[in-house]
N, C-alpha and C positions, 0 to 999 in steps of 0.2 A: 404585505410582505414581498410584493413583487419589486424587483430591481431591474436595471437595464439588461442584465443577462437573461432574465426570463423571456423577454421579447426576442433577444438575439438568438437564443437556443430553442425557443418554443416550449418552455417548461412553465409549470404553474408556480412553483416555489424554488428559490435559489439554494436548494439543498442537494449537494452532490455526494454520491455514495460510492466509494471505491470498494470493490469486492472481487475476489477471485472466483466467486460463485455466481454462475449465470442466473440462478433462480432469484438471488438477491437483487442483481442488476435489473432484471425485468420487473420485479415487484416494486422496486423504488421508482422506476420510470413510470409504471402504471399508476402509482400513487401521486404523481405530479412532480417528483423531483427528477434528478438525472442519475441513473445508474451508470457506473463506469467499470468496465470489466478489466481487471488486472491480467495482462497477457503473459507475464513473465514465466509462469509455470507451465505454459503450454508449448508443445511443438507447433510448427506451422499447420500441420494437418489437424491437430487437436483444436487449435484456435478457429480454424474454418468451421468445424463442427459446432463449436460453442456459439459462434456468431450466427450461424444458420438457425440454431435453436432460439436465440434471443430474437432474431428477426420474426420468428413465428409466434413468439409469446409476449412481445412487448406492446401489442395492440397499436402499432404504428407510432408509439411514443418515442421521443428522442433518447438516445443513449450514446455512450462514448467508450473508448478503449484507451487503456493506460499501458505503456511499455517502458522499457529501460534501454536507453542508448547512452551509456556512461561516457563522459569525456576522458576520464582517466581509468585505465585498467591495464593489467599485464598484457603486453604485446601490442598495445595500440600504436606505439611508435613504428612498429613494423607493418602497420596496416592490418593487424589482426593475425593471430596464430591459429593453426589448426588445433582441434581438441587433443589430438595425439601429442603434439608438441607441448601444449600446456600441461597435459598429464605428466609428461616426463620431467617437468619442472617442480613437481610436488616432492618435497623431501621424504625419503623412506622413513625417517624418524617420526615425522608427523603422522604418516599412515599407521605406523606401529602404535603410536600413542593413542590414536583414535580407537584402534582395536582393543587396546588395554582398557580404555574407559568402558567400552561396550562389554568386555568380559567381566569387569568389576561389577557391572549392574546386570549381569547374567542375560544379556540380550543375544538370542540365537542368531546364527547366520540365516540368510534367505534360502528357502528351498530352491532346488534346481528349477530353472525356467521362470522364476519370478524376477522381474527386472526392477532396478532401483530408479529413483528420480534421474532424469537425464542430467548428467553432471555439469553441462555448460549452459543449457537453456538459453535465456536471452541476455546473459551478462556480457554482451558485446554489441558492437554496432551491427554486425551481420545478423545476429538474432533479432535485434530491435527492428531493423529494416524489413526483415521477413514478416514480422508482426504488422508493421505499418502497411505493407503491400496488401496483405490479406484484409486488414481493417478497412482500408479505403475502397475495397471492392464491395463493401456493405454500406447500408444507409446510415452510417454513424454521423453524429453532429459535432463530435469533439475527439481529438487525439491528444493524449497527455504524455509528457516525458519526464523522467526523473534522472537525477545525477548529472545534470548539465544541459546546455542548450541543444535542441534538436538540430541535426544537420540542415543547412540551408535548402537543399533539394527536397527534404522531407516536408519542411514548412511550405515550400512552393507547391508541392504536389497536393498537400492538404487544402491549401487556399484555392487551387484550381477547381477543386470539387466542392467548394463552399464549406469546408470543414474548418472549424476553429481549432487553434493549437494552444494548449496550456502547458505550463511547466512548473514543477515544484522548486521552491527555493528556501534557503534557511538564513540568508543574509541579504542586506540591501545591495551589496555589490553583485551578488548572483542575480538578483532581480533586474538590475540595470543591464547586465549582459544578456539576459533573456529577451528583454524588450528590444535591445539593439539587434538581436538576431531575428526579430520579426514575430515573436510570440504574442498571441492575442490576449491571453489571460494568465495572470500570475497567481500561483497558489503559494501563499506565505505560510510555511509550516513551522510551527514552534516546536521546541524540544519535547513538549508533552506528547507529541504524536507517536504512533506506532510505526515500526519500520525505520527506514533510513531517515535520520533527522539530525539537525544541528544542535547547538547549545543555547540558543536564544529563545526565551519564553514568548508565547503568543501575544501577551499583552504589550510587550515592547516591540516585537517584530512586525506585527500587522500594521499599526499606524505608521511606522517608519517606512515600510515598503509602499504603503498607499501614497504617502507624500513623495516618495522618490520616483514613482513611475506614473503618477497621474498624467493624463486621464485614462490610462490602461486599467481595466477592471482587475480587482484583486479578490481572491477567495481566501478566507481565513481558515487555517487548518491547525490541528493540534489540541487535543483535549476537549473537542466539541461533541456533545452528545445530548443536548437538551435545548429547548426553545429559549431559555434564558441565555444560554451561551451563543446561540445564533443572534439574538438581539444584541448581545455585547459585541459580536463581530461586526454587525451592521453599524453600531455606534462608533466603532473604531475606524470606520471608513470603508470596510469591505463591501463587496457586492453580493456576498453569499458565503456559504460555509462548505468546506470540503471535509467530509467525514469518512472514517474507515473502520476504526476498531469496533464501534457499536454494532456493526453489521455481522460481526463474527459470531454473535450469540442469538441472532434472530431465528425464528422457526424455519425459515427457508435456507439457512446456512448449512453448508456441508462440513462445517468444522467438526473435528473428532469429538465425540461425546465427552471423553475424559478431559479434553482441553476446555470445553464449555464448562464442565464442572469446576475446573481449576479457576477459570475466569470469574465465575459467579461468586466464588469464595475470596477472590483476591481484593486487596486494597490498592489504592493509588501508589503505595510504596512498594508494591510487589512486582515492579518492572525494573529493567536495567538496560542501559545503552551498552551494547557489546558488539564487537566485530566478528563474533563467532558464526554468524549466518553467511555473510558475503565478503568479509574483509573490510567493510566500511561500517561506521557506527550505526546500529539499528536498535531501536527500543523493542523489548520483548519481555515475556514473562520470565521472572527469575526461576530457574530450575537447577537441578543437579548438573545439567549440561552446560548452562552458562557459567556456573560456579567452577566447573572443571576447566573450561577454557580460560577463565580470568583468574584462576588460582595458581598456587605454587605447583611446580612440576609441568605446567603447560608449556608446549613448545612455542606458543605464540601463534597468532592468526597469520594467514597468508594474504597476499594482495588479491583483489578481485581480478579474475573469477576463480582463482585457485582455491580459495577458502570454501566456496560452495562445492566445488568439484571434490574436494577431499572429504566432505561431510555428507554428500548426497546419499550414498548407500547407507550410511549410519542413520540418517533421518528416516529412510524407508524402513529399516529394521526396527527402529524405535517405535514408529507409528504402527507397524504391523503387529508388534507384540505387546504394546502398552496396556491393552485391556485384557490380556490373558490372565487367568486366575493366579494370584501370587506373584505376578510379574513386577520386577523392579524397574522395568523400562518406563513405567508410569512416572517415575521420579525424574526422568530425562525429557519427557515429552513437553513441548511448549508451543508458543506461537508468537509472531510479532504482534504486539498490542501496545496501545498507549496508556497513559495514566488515567484516562477516562474509565479504565477497567474497574476502578473502585465504585463506579456508579452503575455498572452492568450487573444487576442483582437478580433480574428475572428474564425469562425468555418470552419475547413478544413477536408478533409478525412484523414484517418490514413496514406494512401499511400502518400498523398501530404506532410504530416508532415515529414515522413521518407525521401522522396526524397529531400525536402527542406533542411533537416539537412545535407544530404550527399553533396548537391551542396555547401552549405555554408561552410562545413568542407573543401572541396577541395579549395574553394576560400581563406579560412583562411590560409591553409597550403602553398598555392602558395605565398600569401603575405608574410608570415614569411620567406619562402625560398628566396624571393626577397630581404628582408631586410638583410638576412644573406650574400647574395652575395655582397650587397653594403658595 
């Protein structure tokens, strides 16, 4: 199962696991894959604490950090706006509509002294750069960017420290731009994936990207959660698999128990691409929240980062009250997740998932070799 990326990054198997949970990242890396911590939800101070913890619990195994430095977002032409300036751009009618939805589902306000999610987080170059600076102060092996090519100085800084740079793409054109920018590894993410994703399916996208950017290595992403799918990714020309959704329901995950319950019951048809998280299309569980934003009466979503800012407190309230007895907030709670959710039916440890994928990969390859022999 080893590919050239295994030697390049010092991992045993080319399975990459994106997660916002440090326990998952460390567990996957210890099991022989590469855990990649999603930094978006952390302030710089929080990210420093998370990475210190991973350093102490990864047993010296390689890991990476994923951030977001979007090419297009509100205020980018002006070199980035302050949070206060961006906040002033959010229409009062949208704020009122959000509150009306919360009232309809009987979601209480936050108690005094309880803070909501930070409204801007990393949805800007400034936020992403802060994450990169902190990440490069730790023994990471990989830095990953989404929503466009990383800035040239970020790539240069990573390369100076021997850190490889990867980037997610949803089209061949995007892949070529990333390679031109100096990115080392392309993650070709099909529309089946959770979170921000394009419209092209993995079976079409992966070989197209592989052919367009060779010899640059490509990771296949989108709908991958089993050894058979990893084998398919390798057969399409990829050098490994980028996975994300399947780690939301492992034992080490810090996903809300109610969300795990919803995912274990969901089918592959129970997700939707919606702009209601960030203003850009992102696949997530279908909930009353997504239906409200995409339904009649919705004011429409706002550009990045305004959309997340206008919903940050709402998400905090929904999460806080979702598991209260008789709460209707449970109808609103969800998560970014891909179509692989239909195969996420049991809770296993991260190591069990990795080992299961390896075993199934071997069985699949053996079967294919047997067919070839016949």
